[in-house]
Structures are given as C-alpha cells and as structure tokens.
N, C-alpha and C positions, 0 to 999 in steps of 0.2 A: 742331523739326518737328511736334510734339503740337499747339501752339498755332496754328500754320498752318492745319493740317487744322481743326481746331474753327473757325479764322475763316472760312476756305472755306467751310464748311458753313453758319456763321451767314450770310455775306453772299449765298450761292445761296438759303437760306430766305426770308432778307429781301426779297430780289428777287421771290420767288416769292409771297410774301403780300401784299408790295405790287401786285402784278400782279393779283391777285384781289381783295384788300380795298378799293383803290379803286373798280373799277367795282361792287363789291357795296355798298359804301357809297353809290354814285350811284343804284344801283337801289334802296336801302331808302328813300331819299329820295324818289325817283319814285313807289314804290309807297305811301308814306304819303301823299303828296299825292291820289296817284289815288283811294286808298282813302276820303279825309274828301269829295273831289267827288263820286264817284260815289255815296255815301251820300246827299248834298245834292241831286242829280240825283234819285234813287230816291224819297226824300222828296216834293221837289216835285211830281213826277208823280203819286203818289197823292192830294196834295192839289189838282192841278189838275180832277181829277173831280169833288170835292164842290163845288171855288169856280166850276167852270162851271156847276152846278146854280142854286147861290144867285146867283150875277150873272144868270141869265137869268129867276128870278124876283122879280130886282130887290131880294133880300133882302140889303141892304147892314148890316144889324144882325147878320145870322148870318155875312156875310164878316168883319166886324170880331171878331167872336166867336172865329171859326176861326183870323184871324190873330193874336189874343191869345192862343190856345190853341197855336199853332205859331210862336211867335216865333223861337224857334231850331230850325231843322230840319238836325238833325244835328249840325256845329259852325257852321251858318250861320245869320244872322240874317233872317227871312223878311220881304218887303215885297211888296203887290199893286199892279197899277198897272192901275186900271181903264179901260175903251175910250174915256171921257172926258178921261181925262189925270190924274185926279184917284188919290191915292195912300193907300192903307191900310197902316200897320205903319211901319217905318223909314223914314224919309223918303233921298232919294239924288238927286246930281246927276246929270244926263243924260250918257250915253257914247256911243260909237259902237256898241256893241253894241247899245243901245236901238232904233235903227233897223231891223236887223237881225230882232231880235226882233218888232217890231210887224208886219214882213212875215211872220211865221208860223215864224221858224226857232228851233231850240232850239240853245243855243250856250252857251260858255263863253268868259268876257271877263277878260284879267289887267288890274287897276288897281295902283294905287300900294301900297297898303294889304292887297292880298289878291286874292280869284278872285270872280268874279261867275257863276252859274249864272242863264240865263234860260230859262224854259219858259211859251211861250205857250198861252192856253188860248181855242181858236177857239169861238166862239158861232154861234148859228144865222143871224143874220142879217149875217153875214161881218164881225162886229165880233172884236177881238182885245182880251183881255186879258192880264197878263203878271204872271207870278209870278216875283219875284227873289230869289234866294238869294245873300248875301254871306259867302262864309267868309274872316275875316281870315287874315294870315299867318303869326300865330302856333298857329292850329288846324292850318294846312297842317304844319308842321314839327313837330306835338305827337310826341314818343317818340323822333325821330330822333335828337337827341343821346345818349339811352341808348342807343339800338341801335348808333351808332357805337362808344360806350365799350366794350360788350361785342366787338365786332369788333376795336377796337382791343386788348382785352387779352386775346384769342383769338390773335391776331398775335404780338403779344409772347412768350405763352406758347409759340405753335410754334416761335418763333425761338430761346427758351431751351431748349425740348426737344430740338432741333436741334444745339445746341451740346454740350447735354449727353453726346447720343448721340454725336456725333462726335467727344468727348473720351475717352470710352470705346473706341471704335474705333481711335482714333489712340492709345492707352496700347497696344492690343494689338499693335500694329505697333511703335512706338518702343520699348517695354521690351526686346522681342527684341534691337532692333539697338543698343542700348546695353549689353546682356549681350555681343554679338559683339566692339562696340568695345573693352569692357574686356578682354575675352580676348584679343583680337589685341594690345592693349598689353602685355598681361603676356608674351607670347609674344614681342611685341619687346626687352622687358628681359631676355628670358632664361628666362622660365620655361615650359619647353616641358609640362609636365604642364598646364598652362591647357587647360580644355574648357568648352563651354557646351551648357544643356540646349535642344536645337533646340524653338522654340516659334514660334507667329505665324502667318502666311499661308505657304501653301506654299514660296514662293520664299523666304522669309525662313529656313524650316526647311531647304530646300535649301543654302542658303549656310552654315548653322550646321553641318551635318552634312559640309559639305566643310571647314569650317574647323577642325574636329576631325580629320577624316583628314590633314589638312595638317600639323597641330601633332604627330599620332601619324608620320606620314612623315618629317617633319625630326627626331624624336626617335631613330627607328631610323638615319635616315644618319649625324647626329654621333655615335651610339653606335658604328655600324660603323666611322667615321672615327677615333675616338678609340681603339679597340681597336687598329686597323691600325697608328695612330702608336705606340701602347704597346707592340706587340710588336716594330715596327723600333727603337724605343728600347733594349727587352730584348736585341735582338741586340747590341748594344753592348758587353754584359755580357762575352761572349766575348773578344773582342780586349783588352778592357779586364783580364782577369784575366790574360792572357797578359804584359800590358804590366806589371802589378804583377810577375809572376814574375821579370821581365828586370831591373826596377828592383831587386827584391831581391837579385839576382846582382852587382851594382854594390860593388867595393872599396871606394871612398872614402864614408865613411860620411855624410858631410855631403851630398855630392850625392845619395847614396842617399835621405836623409832627405827632401831637398828635392823630388824626383822624387816617391817615394811620398806626400807630402802633396799634390802636384798629381795624382796619379793617385786620391787618396781624394776629393780635391775634383770631379774629374770624375765619379766612381761616386755622391757625393752627388747632384750635379746631374741625373745620368742618373735615378737614383731618385725624384727631385723629381718630374722630368718624366714619369715612367711614373705617380706618385701622383696629380699633377695631371690627366692623361688619363683615369684610371679613378674620378675622384672623381665624385660625384653630380654631375648638371648644374646642380642650384641650389646645391650645396655652395658656400659662400664668397661669395654675394651678400650685399651688405651688409657685409663685413667691413671691417675697418681697421687702422690698424698707425702707430706711434710711426715717424715717416719719418727721425728725426734717429738713431734706434738704428740702424736699417738702413742708412744712409750713413755712420756710423762705424764697423761693422760692415765693410762691403764696403771701405770705404777702407783698414782694416787688413789686409785680406787682399790687397789690389792693392798696399800700400806695398813687399811685399818685391820684387815684381817691378821695383816702380818704382826702389828703391832699386839694384837689379842693374844695370838700363839708365840709371843717373844720370839719373833725372828728378826734379825738383823738385815734389811733389805738395802743393798747399794746400787747406785745409778752412776753410770759414768758417760757422758756423752761428747766426743770428740769436737774439734771444732769445723765449722765449715756447712754447707748446706747438706741436708738429708733426704732429699725429695726422690722417693723412689717410685718405680712404675707397677704399683699394684694398688687396687680401691683400698680406699679407708678402712670400710668396714671388714675386707679380707685380712688388713693389717691387724687390728683390734682383734678378730677372731685366733688369728695366729699367735697374738702376744699372749691372749688370755687362755689358750691351750697350752703354752708353755709355762706359764707362771701356776696356773690350776696344778698341771704335773707336779710342780713343787710341793704345793701344799697338800696334795692328794697323796704323794707318795714318798715323803720325808717327815721324820718326826716332828712333832712341835719342838721351836727352838732352835731348829736348825737354819743357817742363813742363807742366803741368796743374792746374787748380785743380775744385772743388765746393763750391759756396754751396748755403746753404738758408734762405729767408726767406720771408715773407708779410705778407699783411694780414689783415684780419678775416673775409674769405672764402674765400681761395686761399691755397696753397702754391705756392713756386718753387723748383725744384731747377734749378740751372744746371751743367752741365759744359761747362768752356773749354779749349783747349789753345793752344799756341802754334806750331802748325803751319801749314802752307799753306792751311788752311781749306778749304771745299767750294767744287766746281766751279759747282754750283746747287743750288738747294732740291728740285730734284727727286730728291735721295737718300732722300728720305723716303719715296718709293714703294715697293712692293715689287718686289725684283728689279733696282734700279735702282743702281748703285754707280760711281761714278767711279776706284774703286782695285782692281778686279779681283776683289773679295770677291761674295759670295752676294746682297749689297743688302739681307739680311733685319735686319739690327741696329737701323737706325733705323725701319724698319717694325715691329718689335715695340715699340719704344719708343712709335711714334704709336699703334697699336692701344691697347696698354694704358693709356695715359693717355686715349684717348677711351672707352675701355669704363669707366673711373672717372668720366667726365665733366669729362675734361679736355683738354688741348690740347699740342702741342709747337710750339715757333717755333725757326727755324733762323736762325743770325747768320754771317757770315764775313767776315773782314778788318778787321785782322790774327788769324790764328788761326780756329779752329773753335769756335763756341757754339751748344750746344743747351738751350733752356731749357723745361723741362716745368712746366706749370701743372696744379696738381691743387684739387678742392676742399676745403676744409678740413671736417673734421668737427665 
C-alpha cells in the first residue's frame, strides 16, 4: 500500500509536470527566437536612419564603411540593397520577401537556413533602399537546449520530491495499519492481552481504539464465562463427596476399591477442568507433549474397563519420536473422549484399537472399533449424535485438534474410525 500511494503521487506529479513543462519549453523556444529577431529589427531600424542620409548624399564609401562596421547586427548578417539593385555586404539570393520589402513593407521572412529581417529605407525621390539582416537557425535556438535541460532537471526533481513526500505520508498511514493487523492476528491466535498504540489519521486512531476496546471486552467475557463454568464444575464436588462416602460403605472390598478408583478419577477430571478454566488465558500456548506417553497411560486406564466388558484392545505405536504441539491435558481429554465413545456406543465385547504413527511433519492418532460405525460425518458437529448422547465428544476432539493446528478425519464401515492429525513439534 505504501508503494502504491507513492507511485500514485509520482504519476500525478509527472502528469502535472508534463502539462506545464511542455508548453513552457515551447514558450522558451519562441521567446528565444523572438528575442533574437526583435534585436535584429531594432538594430536595423537604427542603421536605417544613417544609411538613408548616406545614400541620399550618394556616399557609397560611407555606406560600405557602415556596413563593414555592422557586418553583424545582433546575431544576424547585414546586407544593404541600393535602389539600383546593387548589394553592399553579404550577397543573397532573391526571395519572395524582397518584392514586398521593395514596396516599402518591413517584414520577417523564413528561409531554409534561418530568418530574414527586411527593413526598407525610403528616400526623398521615392526610391527604396533595403536593409537585410539574415539570422541563421543556430542563432535562433541559442541557449534553448540549456533552458530545456534546466526545465527537465527541475521536473525530475519535483517528481522525486513528490515521491519522497508521498512515501513519508504513506508511512504514517501504513505503519499504524500494520500494527493493527499484527494485533488482530495476535488476538486471533489467543493473545487477548494484545493492544495497539492508536496512531496515524483520525480514522485509523478510531479503529485502533475500537480494537483495544474489543480485545478488553473479549477478555472480560471469556473470564466471566470461564469463572461461571468453573463454578458449575465446582458444584460437582458435593455429589462426588456423597458418592465417595457411599462407595466406602460397600462391604465387597474389591468392588469398593474399583468404584473408589473411578470416583477418584472423576474427581481428578473435575479438578483438572477447574484448573483449566481458571488458568491465565495465554498459559499453555505453545505447549507440547509426548503423545506416546499419553496414549500408553490412557490405554492402561481404560484397559481395566475393557477387560471387564470382554473387549480386546490393541495398541500400535510406530518408531520414532511423537512430540506434538498440544498441551498434555488436552491430549488426555481428546483420547478419553475417543475411547469413551467406543465404550459408550458399541456393545460389550466389541474390540477396538489405537495406533500412533507419523511422518516428517505430522502425527496420526487413529482410534478404530469393530462396531456398527457412524451414521454420517455430521457427528463431528457440536450437539449432533446418532446414539442419543450430547454429541460433544467428537466436537471436543475436533476443536482440540484444530486449536493445535491439526484436523480429524472420520471413517465408517466396517466399524468406526477417527483419525486425528496433529503437527509434529
């Protein structure tokens, strides 16, 4: 934008300079030509008075002497044509202007090599002598090239100056806009603390102030929402406490211990949700985790339930490192949602598998089961479910993957397959 504004200013200035310099250059040439010819006419008029006296006295020697002294009149060559046709001074060929001058008319005449000034000298006996001043073309255009060079240099200087001034002015507009763009990108990436220093034209200052107010309002709304969600999660602790007390009253030691472990896991999840909701907005941005450790840990957790339901769970981990650009708790929540769907929406005894592999740039986490599969890919939309659930599980997986710069792919038949693609760190 800065370059375009400067180019527009240069183009407009160039058109204005051309519009003025071309007529001015033509006028300079015309003025230089007229100056030389007027000077020649004036000098010829002055000589005509003296020549008239000498010719009347028939003093040809005086005429020759006067012509010899005034061989050049201004920038022209002087000739005198006597009434009887004799020429004193530089000889010349007859031209159409000669007859008009003989009739007593003073005039200018253009010839091939320059201009001729004719000045008649009227004698007492009605005879006419002529003063002829020839001005060559080189004299007519003297100093015109230098004047044109000065005009051209001035025009170029004006164009360059306009480009420089336009660039400075454009910078005062473009720099604040760039700052606005950078702040908007930071806000879009989750940095709600990003602010701009309003600067530039009033309109851009107003936009900057509006962006700052918007970022502040977004932060306030997010904080209020997070606190409200944290409060709701905190309320779950009361029924969980009651549930733990009920579990501790079970006489069967093994059943009591298994249920106590489940309640502890639920409490851990609730506490993690509360901590997640109340953590600083930018905390965790740029986090990473070894996805293999998360996969093995969650598979161990779900394996007990899988054994109880008679499910065969298979785990395949490829070779290499599996460090992903995602927070550990997000990875755990994502895998729990995928495995939870398998246990919730497939009959007991249906097997499942988890595989982790990747290439140079991405990691691929695939959870597949041997159940009936998905009715449609719309199950990834929030609140959409074909099995009577809330429809939030796969939406959580999708949003978690996209927040980390990845995506999910749904496959069905036979069985259901969910593939999570994440960027490798």
